[in-house]
C-alpha positions as CSV (number, residue, x, y, z in Angstrom):
1,X,-31.6,5.3,3.0
2,X,-29.3,2.9,5.1
3,X,-26.7,1.0,4.2
4,X,-24.7,-2.2,5.9
5,X,-20.9,-2.6,5.8
6,X,-19.3,-5.9,6.4
7,X,-16.3,-8.4,5.1
8,X,-17.4,-10.8,2.4
9,X,-15.8,-14.3,3.3
10,X,-14.4,-16.2,0.2
11,X,-17.7,-18.5,0.7
12,X,-20.3,-15.6,0.4
13,X,-18.4,-14.0,-2.3
14,X,-19.2,-17.1,-4.8
15,X,-23.1,-17.1,-4.0
16,X,-23.2,-13.7,-4.3
17,X,-20.7,-13.3,-7.4
18,X,-24.2,-12.2,-9.4
19,X,-24.5,-9.0,-7.6
20,X,-20.8,-8.1,-7.3
21,X,-20.2,-8.5,-11.3
22,X,-23.0,-6.5,-11.9
23,X,-21.1,-3.7,-9.5
24,X,-17.6,-4.1,-11.4
25,X,-19.6,-4.0,-14.7
26,X,-21.6,-0.6,-14.1
27,X,-18.6,0.8,-12.7
28,X,-16.4,-0.2,-16.1
29,X,-19.6,0.9,-18.3
30,X,-19.6,4.0,-15.9
31,X,-15.7,4.8,-17.5
32,X,-13.8,3.9,-14.1
33,X,-9.8,2.4,-15.0
34,X,-10.3,-0.7,-12.7
35,X,-8.1,-2.6,-14.7
36,X,-11.0,-3.9,-17.7
37,X,-11.8,-2.6,-21.0
38,X,-15.0,-2.1,-22.5
39,X,-16.8,-4.3,-23.3
40,X,-17.1,-6.1,-20.2
41,X,-17.8,-9.5,-20.4
42,X,-20.2,-11.3,-16.9
43,X,-18.1,-14.3,-17.3
44,X,-14.5,-12.0,-17.3
45,X,-15.8,-10.3,-14.5
46,X,-17.0,-13.3,-12.4
47,X,-13.7,-14.8,-13.6
48,X,-12.7,-11.5,-11.1
49,X,-14.2,-11.8,-8.0
50,X,-13.7,-15.5,-8.0
51,X,-10.1,-15.2,-7.9
52,X,-11.0,-12.7,-5.2
53,X,-12.3,-15.2,-3.5
54,X,-9.5,-17.4,-3.9
55,X,-7.1,-15.0,-2.5
56,X,-9.7,-13.9,0.5
57,X,-9.7,-17.5,1.2
58,X,-5.7,-17.3,1.6
59,X,-6.1,-14.6,3.7
60,X,-4.2,-12.7,1.5
61,X,-7.2,-10.5,0.7
62,X,-10.0,-8.8,2.4
63,X,-13.3,-7.9,0.9
64,X,-15.6,-5.3,2.2
65,X,-18.9,-4.9,1.0
66,X,-21.9,-2.1,1.1
67,X,-25.5,-3.6,1.1
68,X,-28.7,-1.7,0.5
69,X,-31.8,-1.7,2.4
70,X,-32.9,-4.7,0.4
71,X,-29.7,-6.1,1.2
72,X,-28.2,-5.7,-2.1
73,X,-24.4,-5.1,-2.9
74,X,-23.6,-2.1,-4.1
75,X,-20.5,-0.9,-3.3
76,X,-17.1,-2.4,-2.7
77,X,-13.2,-2.2,-1.4
78,X,-10.4,-4.5,-1.2
79,X,-7.3,-4.5,1.4
80,X,-4.7,-6.5,-0.3
81,X,-2.4,-7.8,2.6
82,X,-0.3,-9.9,0.9
83,X,2.9,-8.1,0.8
84,X,6.5,-9.4,0.3
85,X,8.1,-10.5,3.8
86,X,9.8,-7.0,4.2
87,X,6.4,-4.6,4.0
88,X,4.4,-6.7,7.0
89,X,3.5,-3.1,8.2
90,X,1.8,-1.9,4.9
91,X,-1.5,-3.1,2.3
92,X,-2.4,-2.1,-0.9
93,X,-6.2,-0.5,-1.2
94,X,-7.7,-1.7,-4.6
95,X,-10.9,-1.7,-6.4
96,X,-13.1,0.8,-4.1
97,X,-16.3,0.0,-6.6
98,X,-19.6,2.2,-6.1
99,X,-23.0,1.3,-8.6
100,X,-23.7,4.4,-10.5
101,X,-27.4,4.0,-9.0
102,X,-26.0,4.3,-5.4
103,X,-23.2,7.0,-5.5
104,X,-23.6,10.4,-4.1
105,X,-24.8,9.0,-0.8
106,X,-21.4,8.4,1.2
107,X,-20.7,5.2,0.8
108,X,-17.3,5.3,-0.9
109,X,-16.3,7.2,2.7
110,X,-17.9,4.7,4.3
111,X,-16.2,1.6,2.8
112,X,-12.7,3.7,3.4
113,X,-13.2,4.3,6.6
114,X,-14.2,0.4,7.4
115,X,-11.4,-0.6,5.3
116,X,-9.0,1.8,7.4
117,X,-10.4,-0.1,10.9
118,X,-9.9,-3.9,8.8
119,X,-6.2,-2.6,8.0
120,X,-5.2,-1.2,11.6
121,X,-6.8,-4.4,13.0
122,X,-4.7,-6.9,10.8
123,X,-1.7,-5.1,12.3
124,X,-1.3,-2.6,8.7
125,X,-0.2,0.9,9.7
126,X,0.7,2.3,6.2
127,X,-1.9,2.1,3.0
128,X,-0.6,2.8,-0.8
129,X,-2.9,3.0,-3.9
130,X,-3.1,4.4,-7.0
131,X,-6.0,5.8,-9.2
132,X,-6.7,7.2,-12.7
133,X,-5.2,10.7,-13.0
134,X,-7.8,13.6,-13.7
135,X,-10.5,11.1,-12.2
136,X,-13.4,12.1,-9.6
137,X,-11.5,9.1,-7.4
138,X,-8.1,11.5,-7.6
139,X,-10.5,14.3,-6.5
140,X,-12.3,11.9,-3.4
141,X,-8.7,10.5,-2.2
142,X,-7.2,14.1,-1.8
143,X,-10.5,15.1,-0.1
144,X,-10.2,12.3,2.1
145,X,-6.7,12.8,3.4
146,X,-4.7,10.6,1.7
147,X,-1.3,11.8,0.0
148,X,-0.1,12.5,-3.0
149,X,3.1,10.7,-4.2
150,X,3.0,11.6,-7.7
151,X,1.7,10.6,-11.0
152,X,3.3,8.2,-13.7
153,X,1.3,9.8,-16.8
154,X,0.5,7.1,-19.9
155,X,0.4,4.3,-17.0
156,X,-3.0,2.7,-17.8
157,X,-5.9,2.4,-20.5
158,X,-9.5,3.6,-19.5
159,X,-11.9,1.2,-21.2
160,X,-12.8,3.2,-24.0
161,X,-8.7,2.1,-24.7
162,X,-7.7,6.0,-23.7
163,X,-4.7,6.5,-22.7
164,X,-4.3,7.9,-19.0
165,X,-1.8,8.5,-15.9
166,X,-2.0,7.1,-12.6
167,X,-1.8,8.9,-9.3
168,X,0.0,7.5,-6.8
169,X,-1.5,7.9,-2.7
170,X,-0.7,7.0,0.2
171,X,-2.4,7.1,4.0
172,X,-0.4,6.4,7.0
173,X,-2.5,4.9,10.3
């Protein structure tokens, strides 16, 4: 299957809220610890994407998407470039999401490669992210060459309410 990867401008985020909401809800229902609890309503998920659209419009965040051959969004990742004045060289990675129907096809890896290119183009030399300790995402980042900083136990809750730690990674570009 072929996929295309591109940044999504703020106006397009608003016109594609249903697709983005579907991806977010699917990931949360699949157990992804990405700031939301079950059940995640469509209204709450759409509100999240509306805030992302505002951040993209303010040039403090970039949303990259993956579309399948039918042009449907099946994956996303965000580069948060709005940082304090003393950290102009750094950006955060947020919400790497791939719909369960599209997993194991290299989408996460390709999105992260696109994200690194966008970070370099924005003059960023250091990326930081966190993920649920013990998750498949933690394994993915380790295998993708991210450097482990450490774990914080009891940092957040999984969507089902169980406590989980977070593992912090960085990557120098």
